[in-house]
N, C-alpha and C positions, 0 to 999 in steps of 0.2 A: 534525629530527623523529625521534622514537623509533620504530625499526623492530623492537623486541624482540617486540611482540605478533604480528607477521606470521609469526614462527617458532614461536610457542607453539601447542599444540593448542587448537583452538577448538571449542566445542559449538554445534550448530545444531539448533533444534527448530522444526518447522513447515515441511513440504515441499509446500505447495500450489503453484498455478500460478506464483506469484511466488517463493516460498521455494525451490523446487527449482532454478529457474534461477539464483537468487542463490548458493545453496550450491554449485552446479556450477561457477560462475565462481571461487569460492574454491578449490575442489578443483583445477581446471585451473591455477590460479596457484601451486599447491604448498602451500597452507595445510593443515596436518594437521587433519582434521575428525573429530569424533565426532558422529553424527547420530541423531535419533530422530523418528519420525512416528507418529501414532496408527494410520495405515494402513501396515503394514510394506512393502507392495508399492511404495510411493512411494520407498523407499530404493534400489531396484535400480540405477538409473542412477548414483547417487552412489557406491554401493559399487564399481561397475565403474570409476569414476574415482579410486578410492583412499580414499574415506571409510570410516570404521569405524562399523558400526551398533551402537547400544546396545540392551540388552534393554528398558530403560524410561527414562523421563525422569530418574529419580534417578541412574542411571549416568552420564548426560551431565554432571550437576553434579559428581559425584564425581571425574570424570576430567579436567575442564577448568577453567581459571581464568577463562575468558571464555565466556559463553553468549549466543548470539544467539537471540532469540525472534521468529519471524515467524508470529504466530498471529492467528486471525480476530477475537478479541474478548477482553475482560477475563476472562470466565469460563474460557476456554481457558488464559489466562496463569495465573490463580489455581490451576488444576488442576495444571499442570506444576510450579509453584513449591510446591505443597502449602501454599498461603498460609494456610489456616486449620487446618493440621495440625501434627503434632509435628516434621516434618523441615524446615520452612521455613527456620529459622535456619541449619541445617547446609548447606542447599542454596545459600544466598546469601552466607554469611559469607566474607569475604576473596575474593569473586569480583566480576567486573564483569558485570552483567546488562544486555544491550542490547535494548531494546524497539524493534523495527523495524516493527511493525504499526501499525494506526490504531485508537486508542481515544479516549474522551473525555479532555480535558485534566485534568479533576477526578480521574478514575481514576488517571491517570499520576502526578499530584501525590501522591496517597495512597500509591501503590506505592513511589515514591521514598522517602518518609518511613519506611516499614516496612523497606525494604531497608537504608537507611542506619542505622537503629536496630539492625538485626541484624548490622552490621559489614560490609556489602557496599557496592559502588559501583553506580550506576545511570546509564545514559545513554539518553535518548530519541534514536532515529535513524530516524524515519519517512522514507519515500522518495516522491519524485514520479516517476511513470512507471508504465507498465503492463507486460504480459508481454513484449512485444517489446524495449523498452529493458532490461528485466531480463535477458533472454537475451543481449543485446549488451553487458552491463556498462555501460550508459549511464544508469543511474538518477542522480537528484540526492538526496542525503541531507541532511536538516536535523537538526542535533545540538543537544542541550541537556543540561545537567548540570554536574557539577563540572569545572572547566576542565582539570585534569590528566587526568582520566579521558577527557574528550572528545578531548584532543590525542593521548593514547596510542592511542585507537581509530582515528583517521583513516587510518593506513597499512593497517590490516586491511580497511577498506572499499574501498580502491582498486580491487580486481578487480571489484567490483560497481557502483561509482559513478564517474561522470566528474567529479562535483563533490561536495564536502562543505561545507555552509554552517553555521557556528556561529551559533546563535540566542539564546544566553544561558542562563538558568536554566530548569529544568523548570517549567511545561509549554510553554515558548515554541516548541519544535520542533513539537509537535502543533498548537498554535495557528497556526503558520506553514503547516503541511500543510493544515489545514482552510481557511485563507485561499486557498491555491493551488487547492484542490479546489473551492471555491465558484466561482472563475473558470472552472475546467475544466467544471464541470457546466453553468453558464450558457452557456459557449461552444459546447459540443457540442449542447446543446438548441437554441440559436439556429441553429446550422448545420443541424440536422435540420429545423427549421421552414423555413429558407430553401430547402433542397432540395425539401421538400414544396410550397412556394409555386411554385417554378420548374416543378416537374413538373405541378402542377395547371393551370398556365397554358400548358402545351404547349411549354415551351422545350426546346431541345436540351441535355440534361444534360451532355454532353461539353463543349459550348461554355460552359455555366455553370461547369464545373470549370476550364476554361482561363482564363476571366475572373477567377475567384477567385484562382487561382494566380499570375496576372500582376499582381495589385494589391497594395496595402499590407496587406490583411487576411489574406494567405496566412501560414500558420504550419506548424510541424511537425504540430500537431494537425489542421489542415484537410487537409493533404496525406495523412494517414493515414485520417482519418474520412470525408472527403467521398466518396472512391471507394467505401468500404464502404456508405455511405448510397445512393449511386447504384446500386450492384450488389445492394442488399439483402443484403449479406454480414454476417451477424450472428455469425460465429465470434468467440468471446469473447476480448477483450483486457482489458476491465474490465466485469464483469457488472452487469446492471441491479440485481440484489439488493445487490451491494456498493456501487453508487452510491447506492442508496436508504438504505443504512445510513450512508454518509458524509454524505448529506444530513441525516439525523436528528441526527448528531453535531454538524454545523455549526449546525443550528437550535437544538439544546439549548444550545450554547455562546453563541449569540447571545442567547437568551432570558435566560440567567443574567446577562448583562452589559447587558441593556436595549437591545440592538442590533436595529434593524429589518432584515428580510431579504426584501424583496418579491419579487425575482427568484427567490431560492431557494425561496420558498413555492410559486410557480407550478411550478417544476421538480419539487418534491417531489410535487405532485399528478400530474404527467405520468408520472413514473417509477413512482409507485404504480399508475397506470392500466396502464402497460406490464406491471408485475408481475401485475396482475389478468388480463391477456391471456395469461398463461402464459409470459412472456418473461424470467423471473427469471434464468436462466442464459445468456441471450443477451447480446451486447455492448451497451454503453450506447447505441449508435446505433439500436438497436431501439426507442428512445423515439419514433422516427418513426411507429411503428405506433399509438401512443396519439394522436398528432396526427392521423393519418389517420382514426382512429375518431371523433375529434371532428368532423372535416370531414364524415364520413358522416352523423353525427347532425344536422348543420346543413343538409343538402341538402333 
């Protein structure tokens, strides 16, 4: 395995809840970092850990051969790349651009084509896991792109990810991420409904949790999310608004390929209702409030 990339200076753009934790693990592992975030205050912790702040996104590309983008959507990516502007080619030429956020597969396919046309390399590397796994360096990365670029990238991801899974050409990594997210959304929504059902039937919720954890349906997800549901702890790990956006991306990809998504469609409605209740920045387990609201209407 080629370890050269682990000693190169790496750019990191996008220091939200996930990005900050991921970049901090790189810094702690000794990876030289040049960082930029639209909100400069978000760079403080990383600068204290040894990362170098850039004045703007352009400086990150100028100083580093590999740039990780952990950004909220395609519009944010296009902005930092100056995709429709005069500096796009110079920003990506002879560089590896690593897209670790979640966008539509169609968007990623188009971006790869433009970066390759400009003489750059492009790797999709979306991750499975929320804030706590990000902080612990326990994310699972799904990789797609040119085989040599993917293989060269894997050592760099080690401080952030416990596993890196190669998925083939772009946009297979994002399609894989959306497939996994579909299961996660349905799983957590089903768990929320189960807690609501147990609660409304007067069951002891501690006993419910013990039974769940003792049986074959226990999982890392249920062990984290079930106590949050029981305690009504909505401190964010994966926000309702982000889940709703992921839901939209999955539904869009399903429609493009003529794929039915009946469970996803129900979940989409419930997360939309939770958003309407003002819970957009609450953890996804707050979807239980939408289920409770439906029960109230049925009384």
